[in-house]
C-alpha positions in Angstrom: -53.0 97.1 22.7 -52.7 100.7 23.7 -55.5 103.1 24.5 -55.6 106.0 22.1 -59.0 107.5 22.7 -61.0 108.1 25.8 -64.0 110.3 26.5 -62.4 112.1 29.5 -58.6 111.5 29.4 -56.1 112.8 26.9 -53.2 110.8 25.7 -50.5 113.3 24.5 -48.1 111.9 22.0 -44.8 111.1 23.5 -41.4 110.0 22.2 -41.0 106.4 21.5 -38.2 104.7 23.3 -36.5 101.3 23.3 -36.1 99.2 26.4 -35.4 95.5 27.2 -37.6 93.1 29.0 -36.1 89.8 29.9 -33.6 90.1 27.1 -36.2 91.2 24.4 -36.2 94.6 22.9 -39.5 96.4 23.3 -40.8 99.9 22.6 -42.9 102.2 24.7 -43.7 105.8 25.3 -41.2 107.9 27.4 -42.6 108.7 30.7 -45.5 106.2 30.7 -45.5 103.6 33.5 -43.3 100.7 32.7 -46.2 98.4 33.3 -48.3 100.2 30.7 -45.5 99.8 28.1 -45.3 96.1 29.0 -49.1 95.7 28.8 -49.2 97.4 25.4 -46.5 94.9 24.2 -48.6 92.0 25.3 -46.9 91.2 28.6 -49.6 90.2 31.1 -47.6 88.4 33.8 -45.3 90.8 35.7 -44.1 88.4 38.4 -44.9 85.2 40.3 -45.8 85.1 43.9 -42.7 84.2 46.0 -44.9 82.0 48.3 -47.4 80.2 46.0 -45.8 80.7 42.6 -49.0 82.1 41.2 -48.8 84.6 38.3 -49.3 88.3 39.2 -50.3 91.0 36.7 -51.2 94.6 36.5 -53.5 95.1 39.6 -53.8 98.3 41.5 -51.8 100.6 39.1 -51.2 103.1 41.9 -48.2 101.6 43.8 -50.0 100.2 46.8 -49.7 96.4 46.2 -46.7 94.2 45.3 -48.1 92.6 42.2 -45.9 94.6 39.8 -42.5 94.3 41.6 -39.7 93.8 39.0 -36.0 94.4 38.7 -35.2 97.6 36.8 -31.6 98.5 35.9 -30.4 96.0 38.5 -32.5 97.3 41.3 -35.1 94.8 42.7 -38.6 95.6 44.0 -39.4 98.4 41.7 -43.2 99.1 41.4 -43.4 99.3 37.6 -47.0 100.5 37.7 -45.6 103.9 38.8 -42.1 104.0 37.6 -41.7 106.1 34.4 -40.2 104.5 31.3 -36.9 105.8 30.1 -34.8 105.1 27.0 -32.5 102.0 27.4 -34.0 100.7 30.7 -33.4 97.0 31.4 -36.5 95.5 33.0 -36.4 91.9 34.3 -38.9 89.5 35.8 -38.0 89.4 39.5 -37.4 86.0 41.0 -38.6 85.6 44.6 -38.2 88.6 46.9 -35.5 90.2 44.8 -31.8 90.4 45.5 -29.4 93.3 45.2 -26.4 92.6 43.0 -23.2 92.2 45.1 -20.1 93.9 43.7 
């Protein structure tokens, strides 16, 4: 599910990394947007609207909307369409508006 060829863009080979999404181990390319790695792994719903509960997916892909807000390494409201993937990241579907963990 990953683009490998394009008439204008280049897709340089990157290092494959392991991360978790909602407790499942997935793989992606280091440095690519988290949303791209999720999409390549078949994940189409990134969150649900806190008001209506409707599913939200990969939409603007430039960090302007709120369709891709997720919790990453315990931090809520991360725009995964622009956040680069790193080895060992823990990505979780965000519930509601997101809450910071209290120590």
